[in-house]
C-alpha positions in Angstrom: 215.4 71.1 81.6 215.8 72.0 85.3 213.6 75.1 84.8 210.9 73.0 83.1 210.9 70.6 86.0 210.7 73.4 88.6 207.8 74.9 86.6 206.0 71.6 86.4 206.4 71.0 90.2 205.0 74.5 90.9 202.0 73.9 88.7 201.2 70.5 90.4 201.7 72.1 93.8 199.4 75.0 92.9 196.7 72.6 91.7 196.9 70.6 95.0 196.7 73.8 97.1 193.7 75.1 95.1 191.9 71.7 95.5 192.5 71.8 99.3 191.2 75.3 99.5 188.1 74.5 97.5 187.3 71.5 99.8 187.8 73.6 102.9 185.7 76.6 101.8 182.9 74.6 100.2 182.1 72.8 103.5 180.4 74.4 106.4 182.2 75.1 109.7 180.4 72.2 111.4 181.6 69.8 108.7 185.2 71.0 109.0 185.2 70.4 112.7 183.2 67.1 112.9 183.7 65.5 109.5 179.9 65.5 108.9 177.8 67.9 106.8 176.6 71.1 108.3 173.2 72.7 108.6 173.1 74.2 105.1 174.2 70.9 103.6 171.5 69.1 105.6 168.8 71.5 104.4 169.9 71.0 100.8 169.9 67.2 101.4 166.3 67.3 102.5 165.3 69.2 99.5 167.2 66.9 97.1 165.6 63.7 98.6 168.4 62.5 100.9 166.1 61.9 103.9 163.7 60.0 101.6 166.4 57.8 100.0 168.2 56.9 103.3 165.1 56.5 105.5 162.4 55.2 103.1 160.2 53.6 105.7 160.1 56.6 108.0 159.6 58.9 105.0 156.6 56.9 103.8 155.0 57.3 107.3 155.7 61.0 107.4 154.5 61.9 103.9 151.0 60.5 104.8 150.9 62.3 108.1 149.2 65.6 109.1 152.6 66.9 110.0 153.6 66.7 106.3 150.4 68.4 105.3 150.4 70.9 108.1 150.8 73.8 105.7 149.1 72.4 102.6 146.0 71.0 104.3 143.0 72.9 102.8 141.2 72.8 106.2 144.0 74.6 107.9 144.4 77.2 105.1 140.6 77.9 105.3 140.6 78.2 109.1 143.8 80.4 109.1 142.6 82.7 106.4 140.2 84.4 108.8 142.8 84.9 111.6 144.1 88.4 111.5 147.6 87.7 113.0 148.0 84.2 111.4 151.7 84.8 110.7 152.3 85.2 114.4 149.8 82.8 116.1 149.1 80.1 113.4 151.6 79.8 110.6 154.8 79.4 112.6 153.7 75.9 113.8 152.6 74.8 110.4 155.9 75.6 108.6 158.4 76.1 111.4 162.1 76.6 111.3 164.0 73.8 113.2 162.8 74.0 116.8 166.1 72.8 118.1 167.6 76.0 116.8 164.8 78.5 117.7 164.3 76.9 121.1 162.3 74.0 122.5 159.2 75.4 124.2 159.5 78.8 122.5 157.1 79.9 119.8 158.6 78.7 116.5 159.6 81.0 113.6 157.9 80.8 110.3 160.1 79.5 107.5 160.7 81.8 104.5 160.8 78.9 102.0 159.6 75.3 101.4 156.5 75.8 103.5 154.8 73.0 101.6 156.9 70.5 103.6 154.9 71.5 106.7 156.4 70.0 109.8 159.3 68.0 108.3 162.3 66.0 109.5 164.3 69.1 110.0 161.7 70.7 112.2 162.2 68.3 115.1 165.6 66.7 114.4 168.3 69.0 113.1 170.4 71.4 115.3 172.4 74.5 114.4 175.5 72.4 113.5 173.6 70.0 111.2 173.5 67.2 113.7 170.3 65.0 113.7 168.8 64.4 117.1 166.8 61.3 118.0 166.7 58.1 119.9 169.7 55.7 119.7 170.3 54.0 116.4 171.7 50.6 115.5 174.3 52.1 113.1 176.1 55.4 112.5 175.0 57.5 109.6 177.5 58.5 106.9 175.6 61.6 105.9 175.0 63.4 109.2 176.0 63.3 112.9 173.7 61.4 115.2 172.9 63.0 118.6 171.0 61.0 121.2 169.2 62.5 124.2 166.0 62.7 126.2 164.5 65.4 123.9 163.1 62.6 121.7 162.8 59.7 124.1 160.7 61.9 126.5 159.1 64.1 123.9 156.7 66.2 125.9 158.8 69.3 125.8 159.5 69.0 122.1 155.8 68.5 121.3 154.9 71.4 123.6 156.7 73.8 121.3 153.6 73.8 119.2 151.0 71.9 121.2 151.6 73.7 124.5 151.9 77.4 123.7 150.2 79.5 126.4 149.5 82.2 123.8 147.6 79.8 121.7 145.3 78.0 124.2 143.1 76.6 121.4 145.9 74.1 120.6 147.4 73.6 124.0 147.0 69.9 124.8 150.1 69.6 126.9 148.8 71.6 129.9 145.9 69.2 130.4 148.0 66.1 129.5 150.4 66.8 132.4 147.4 66.3 134.8 146.5 62.9 133.3 147.0 59.4 134.6 149.0 58.7 131.5 151.5 61.4 132.4 151.6 60.2 136.0 152.4 56.7 134.8 155.4 58.0 132.7 153.7 58.2 129.3 154.2 61.0 126.8 152.7 62.2 123.6 154.4 59.5 121.6 152.7 56.8 123.7 149.4 57.3 121.8 150.3 59.4 118.8 153.5 57.6 117.7 152.9 53.9 118.4 155.8 51.5 118.4 156.8 49.8 115.2 159.6 47.4 114.2 161.3 48.4 111.0 164.6 49.2 109.3 165.6 52.7 110.4 167.6 53.4 107.3 169.1 51.7 104.2 172.3 51.2 106.3 170.5 49.3 109.0 171.2 45.6 109.2 168.2 44.6 111.3 164.7 45.7 112.2 164.6 47.5 115.5 161.8 49.1 117.6 161.0 52.7 116.8 158.1 55.1 116.8 155.7 55.6 113.8 156.0 59.0 112.2 152.3 59.2 111.5 151.1 61.2 114.5 147.6 59.7 114.3 145.0 61.9 115.9 141.4 62.9 115.6 141.2 62.3 111.9 141.7 58.6 112.7 138.4 56.8 113.3 140.1 54.3 115.6 141.7 57.1 117.6 138.3 58.7 118.1 136.8 55.4 119.2 139.5 54.9 121.8 139.3 58.5 123.1 136.1 58.0 125.2 133.9 55.4 126.7 130.1 55.8 126.6 127.8 54.0 129.1 124.1 54.0 130.0 122.4 52.7 133.2 118.7 52.5 133.7 117.6 53.0 137.3 114.4 54.0 139.1 112.8 55.7 136.1 115.9 57.4 135.1 118.6 56.9 132.5 122.1 57.8 133.6 124.5 58.4 130.7 128.3 58.4 131.5 131.1 59.7 129.3 134.6 58.7 130.3 137.5 60.7 128.8 140.3 58.2 127.9 142.3 60.4 125.6 145.0 61.5 128.1 144.3 65.2 127.7 141.3 67.6 127.4 138.6 66.2 125.1 138.3 67.4 122.5 142.0 68.3 122.5 141.7 71.1 120.0 139.7 74.2 120.8 138.1 74.3 117.4 136.7 70.7 117.7 133.4 69.8 119.2 132.1 66.6 120.8 128.3 66.3 120.8 126.3 63.9 123.1 123.2 63.1 121.1 120.4 61.6 123.2 117.1 60.2 121.7 114.3 58.5 123.6 111.7 56.4 121.8 108.3 55.0 122.9 107.4 51.3 122.7 106.4 51.9 119.0 109.8 53.1 118.1 108.8 56.7 117.6 111.3 59.3 118.8 109.7 61.5 121.4 112.7 63.3 122.8 116.0 64.4 121.3 118.7 66.6 122.8 122.2 67.4 121.7 124.8 68.6 124.2 127.9 70.3 122.7 131.3 70.1 124.4 133.9 72.6 123.1 136.1 75.6 123.8 134.3 77.5 121.1 130.7 77.8 122.4 128.1 80.5 122.0 128.6 83.7 124.0 127.8 83.2 127.7 129.0 79.6 127.7 132.3 78.6 129.1 134.7 75.9 128.0 133.0 72.6 129.0 135.4 70.1 127.5 136.1 66.8 129.3 139.0 66.9 131.7 141.6 64.2 131.5 140.3 60.9 132.9 137.0 62.6 133.8 133.8 60.6 134.1 130.9 62.9 133.5 127.3 61.8 134.1 124.0 63.1 132.6 120.6 62.1 134.1 117.3 61.9 132.1 113.8 61.0 133.2 112.8 57.8 131.3 109.3 56.5 131.0 108.5 52.8 131.5 109.2 50.7 128.4 110.9 53.5 126.6 114.3 53.0 125.0 117.2 55.5 125.0 119.9 55.9 122.4 123.1 57.8 123.1 125.8 58.7 120.6 129.1 60.6 120.9 129.7 62.6 117.7 132.8 64.4 116.6 132.7 67.7 114.7 136.0 68.8 113.2 135.2 72.4 112.6 132.3 74.8 113.5 131.5 74.9 109.8 131.3 71.1 109.4 127.7 70.0 108.5 126.0 67.5 110.8 126.0 64.8 108.1 129.8 64.8 108.3 130.1 64.4 112.0 131.9 61.2 113.0 130.4 58.7 115.4 132.8 57.9 118.2 130.5 55.6 120.2 126.8 54.6 120.3 124.6 52.7 122.8 121.0 51.7 122.7 119.1 50.5 125.8 
């Protein structure tokens, strides 16, 4: 009887030890030390829908954004297909490894898997230990560690990882932004591209709090294009003076592949167009022409001779790509005088 009891105790003890060992070795080192899940667990959680289920409002914003479509966007894939070294200069920013791991400000590294997720939650928020970085929250998460710091509240450095690479000047908006009035007044990229919104941060939240929209609205937003520049016309002493004021906070257009066209038409008293000129502003101009984009806060003026009783119409048009046909250019502003 005693032997049976000893044997039974040994069996129970062995099962307990085995259970403890399984728990220890199935969790990452970060989880063992902090009680939270580690990096591999967080990555699996993203893939299985944990981010979506816990942060549904933020997820809905992100999944409609160009960050979510950074890799799958057909316009990007078409443009990148003709770049010889796309895996070094293009792709790393369209499906990057977490930048808090590879280094803020450094050229990101291209992910080996799940590239369809583009620039995801993990790209900007997760660190090497699985901690999720961001602004302060109104409640602690049960799934991951929360880390608060200026990386996200003053996001210029974080955004510059992809939008401020010196080796990719076509997409370097940060260098010109730092010279803008918005920057001098303490604004950052989120000021315009991530407007404030009041919502529940997660399913654990008990009240709506102010946060930033994860939509990253930009030049594919008609309203953003309308707000980016001001167009004006003044008639004076037989001349028409057209002014274009850059209000975007950085170089306009911000991307080197985009073009802004000033379209000017003059009509006689009968309404017949007698003069038409289009002036392109881009980084990608014909050979012999230098980058003539609008500097931050710049007011640029164009003077035209105008006959008495003639009318003048000025339009600012936005061309997404060099291959975009004219009938698909977007009107940013229009004035008739």
